[in-house]
C-alpha positions as semicolon CSV with decimal commas, in nm:
position;residue;x (nm);y (nm);z (nm)
1;M;7,379;12,853;10,665
2;L;7,729;12,964;10,768
3;V;7,822;12,913;11,131
4;W;8,108;13,122;11,268
5;S;8,329;12,891;11,472
6;S;8,550;13,183;11,574
7;R;8,604;13,546;11,476
8;T;8,824;13,431;11,188
9;A;8,670;13,105;11,065
10;T;8,334;12,971;10,956
11;Q;8,176;12,657;10,817
12;L;7,846;12,539;10,674
13;N;7,602;12,401;10,927
14;E;7,520;12,030;10,897
15;E;7,184;12,073;10,725
16;A;7,327;12,309;10,461
17;F;7,631;12,087;10,405
18;V;7,424;11,773;10,349
19;K;7,144;11,939;10,149
20;Y;7,329;12,198;9,940
21;F;7,703;12,130;9,939
22;A;7,688;11,751;9,906
23;G;7,329;11,706;9,791
24;D;7,393;11,430;9,539
25;I;7,580;11,182;9,755
26;N;7,454;10,942;10,019
27;P;7,348;11,145;10,326
28;V;7,547;10,915;10,557
29;K;7,864;10,986;10,358
30;A;7,775;11,357;10,344
31;R;7,742;11,369;10,725
32;A;8,081;11,200;10,761
33;L;8,231;11,464;10,531
34;Y;8,057;11,735;10,733
35;A;8,216;11,600;11,051
36;V;8,567;11,637;10,910
37;Q;8,528;11,950;10,698
38;G;8,787;12,219;10,744
39;R;8,698;12,569;10,848
40;I;8,677;12,852;10,597
41;S;8,895;13,150;10,679
42;S;8,689;13,468;10,697
43;T;8,953;13,639;10,481
44;L;8,855;13,416;10,187
45;F;8,551;13,629;10,110
46;A;8,743;13,957;10,104
47;S;9,083;13,858;9,961
48;R;9,189;13,904;9,601
49;T;9,421;13,699;9,386
50;T;9,724;13,898;9,275
51;V;9,839;13,667;8,993
52;A;9,588;13,445;8,815
53;A;9,751;13,136;8,662
54;W;9,467;13,101;8,411
55;K;9,592;13,410;8,232
56;S;9,903;13,224;8,116
57;K;9,826;12,853;8,150
58;P;9,572;12,619;7,991
59;T;9,270;12,574;8,216
60;F;9,005;12,310;8,266
61;Y;8,679;12,347;8,456
62;A;8,401;12,115;8,567
63;I;8,071;12,299;8,595
64;S;7,842;12,135;8,848
65;K;7,490;12,189;8,719
66;Q;7,326;12,104;9,052
67;D;7,564;12,311;9,266
68;K;7,372;12,501;9,535
69;T;7,675;12,670;9,692
70;T;7,836;12,821;9,382
71;S;7,582;12,891;9,111
72;P;7,636;12,712;8,780
73;E;7,592;13,048;8,607
74;L;7,888;13,187;8,803
75;E;8,088;12,873;8,727
76;R;8,016;12,917;8,353
77;F;8,116;13,284;8,372
78;L;8,444;13,199;8,544
79;A;8,522;12,916;8,300
80;D;8,443;13,140;8,004
81;R;8,663;13,420;8,140
82;M;8,948;13,170;8,177
83;K;8,884;13,031;7,828
84;A;8,877;12,695;8,001
85;K;8,804;12,360;7,844
86;T;8,483;12,275;8,028
87;I;8,257;11,987;8,101
88;E;7,917;12,003;8,267
89;V;7,812;11,736;8,513
90;D;7,484;11,674;8,692
91;A;7,642;11,712;9,032
92;S;7,648;11,914;9,351
93;H;7,956;12,100;9,472
94;V;8,127;11,767;9,542
95;S;8,140;11,643;9,181
96;L;8,477;11,485;9,253
97;L;8,291;11,237;9,476
98;S;7,962;11,200;9,291
99;K;8,099;11,194;8,933
100;P;8,451;11,051;8,974
101;K;8,483;10,915;8,619
102;E;8,389;11,243;8,455
103;I;8,625;11,438;8,680
104;A;8,907;11,186;8,632
105;D;8,861;11,210;8,254
106;L;8,891;11,590;8,276
107;I;9,206;11,559;8,487
108;L;9,355;11,316;8,235
109;L;9,268;11,558;7,955
110;A;9,440;11,838;8,144
111;A;9,744;11,617;8,192
112;G;9,757;11,548;7,819
113;N;9,639;11,188;7,845
114;G;9,270;11,224;7,762
115;A;9,046;11,240;7,462
């Protein structure tokens, strides 16, 4: 699933990107996104956050119920730990693209302009 493009960076292969990462958008659009995706630094998987903003700031979280790259159970755990205001959407990892209204509404809520 992950393809190492160098000793320090990796990315999802095309099949995994289209099927799992962006599984709820048009495959043609998903392939275009695959073509321009950035590389993931290998340090991402081993690094730790030293100061978590969610400990002192209000947080908001969109749980993607069809996410195949980050499990929805993990997303719920993280949101709960942050005491985040959450929504759940029937979306893959790219909910910003597949559920733009729901995500925009959450952003507006976070900005103090939502319901």
